[in-house]
N, C-alpha and C positions, 0 to 999 in steps of 0.2 A: 176185201178179198183180192180186188183188182191189184191194189198196191203190193200185196205179198206176193202175187204171181209175178208182177213186175220186177220186183226186188229179186226174187229168186232167178228170174230170166237174166237180169243184169249181172248178178253173181256168177251164174254159170258161164256167161261170156268172159267176164274177167278171169275166172279160174282156167278156162279153156285156152285163153290167151297166154296166161302165165306159164301153163304146161307147154305150150307150143314154143314160147320163147326159151324156156328152160331146156327143152329137148334140143332145140337147135344149137345152144351153147354147149351142152354136155355132149352132144353127138359130133362136134366139130373133130376133124382129122387133118393132120397136115398133108400137104401134097408137094411134089417137087416145084420149087420155085427159085427165083434168083435170090430172093432176101426174105428174112424174117424180120418183122417190125415188133420190136418189144416195147410196150406201153409203160411209161414211167409209173412209179408208185412211191410210197413213203421211204425216205432215207431216215435212219435213226439219228438222234441228236449226235451220237458220236461220230457220224459221217459213214456209217457202214449201211449197206442196203438191208431194208426190213426182211423178215423171213418170207413174206409174200413176194417181194421183189426178188429175192434170190431164187426162189422157186421159179419165177417167170424166166429169170437169166439161165437157170439149169435147163429149162425146157427148150430154150433157144439153143443153147450149148448142144444139147442132144440132137437137135435138128441138123446142126452144122456137122457133129461127129458123124452122123449117120448120112451125110451128103444129101440131104433133102434139100438144104439151101446152101449158098456159097456165101452170102454175106449176112451180117447181123446188124441191123440198124436200131441202135437204142435212142429212145426219144423221151425227154422229160425237161423240166425246168427247175428253176430254184424253188425249192418246197418252203413251207413256213418254218421248218427246222434250220434253214439257211444253207442248205447244200443243194448243189447243182446234180439233180438225179441222173441225167444222162452221163456226167463225168463219172459219178460213183458206179453206174452201171458199167460203163466202158472199162473202168479200172477193175472191177470185179472179173470181167470176161476176159481181159488181157491175161489173166493168171491161167486161163482156161482154154483159150483158142488164139490161133495167130492174130497179131494185131492187124494184119492186112485184111482180115475179114470183118473188122468191126468199123461201122459208120456211126458218127455221132451227131443227134440233132438236139441242141441245147435249148430250143425254143418250143417244145412239144407242151405247151401250156394246157391243150384241150385234146380230146379224140381227133377233132377236125383239123386242128393246127398239126398234129403229129402227121395225119395223112397227107395233107397238103405239102408238108415239109419234106415227107418221104418222097412225094411225087416229083418235087423239084430236085432232089438229090439222086433219085434213081431212075427218072424218066418214067415212061409207062412200062415198068418192070411187072414181073410175076412176083407175088408176095404171099406169105403166110403171116396171119396176125398171131401174136403171143400175148395172151392176156388172162384175166380169169373168166371162167366159163360164162358168167353172167353178162360179161361185157363183149363176148365175141360177136353176137349178131350186130350191135351198133358199130364196132370196130370194123367189121366187114363191110358194113354200109357205108361208113365213112371213107373207108379205102377206095371202094368203087366209085364213089362220087368224086373222088380227087383224081381219078384217072389211072388208078393202079389196077392191075389184073390179079384179083384175090383168087388164089388157087386152093387155099386152105387155112386152117387155124389149128392152134393147140393151146391147151390151158394146163397149167400145173396141178398136180394133186394136192392142193394146199387149200384149206378151209379155215376160217376163223369167225367167231360170232357175228362181226360187222357184215359178214356177207348176206345176212338176211335183210339188213338195210340197203345193202348195195343192189341186190336183186330188185328190191321194191323201187329203188331210183330208176334202174334200167327199164322197169315196167312202164314208166312215164317218158324216160328219155328216148327210148327206141322210136316210139310213134313220133314224137317231136322232131327227131332227125329225119323220119321217114317222109314227113310232110314240109321239111326244109325250115323249120323254125330255127331262128338265129338269136342269140342273146342280144 
């Protein structure tokens, strides 16, 4: 009997935590800031940004068009497909916003690296993070820890089946970041 109650108690805590983390990400809103940081994602084998990545870039472009941010910093690294994510992102954006508003970080291999690189490039600037809803809390935490002034966040209305796995991963990754775990 005690084990069943304990299991139900632990399950309730996990579900409540998942709901809170999801609400934080889904409730993210952009705010006026100097720059939007767009976190990298898959580039297709043909060298084009994946639909998920295009959705992030489009969300950042809208922030720039609405004058919520002045610059867009794209960050990524060479993916397993062999393409430099940041270069592909910058190329896509160049067709949609002035070149002078695009900053490129080719060494954003992790969320933490992206934020540290953004801090070096921008200084202690105000930023909005642009990523998927489930990644927003960890991206905001990493940016704040890197010394950036996080004003807001935005996520594109794009979903795919792998989001279930990605959200489950964030349920573990966020507390690991919160306590300062490093690989």
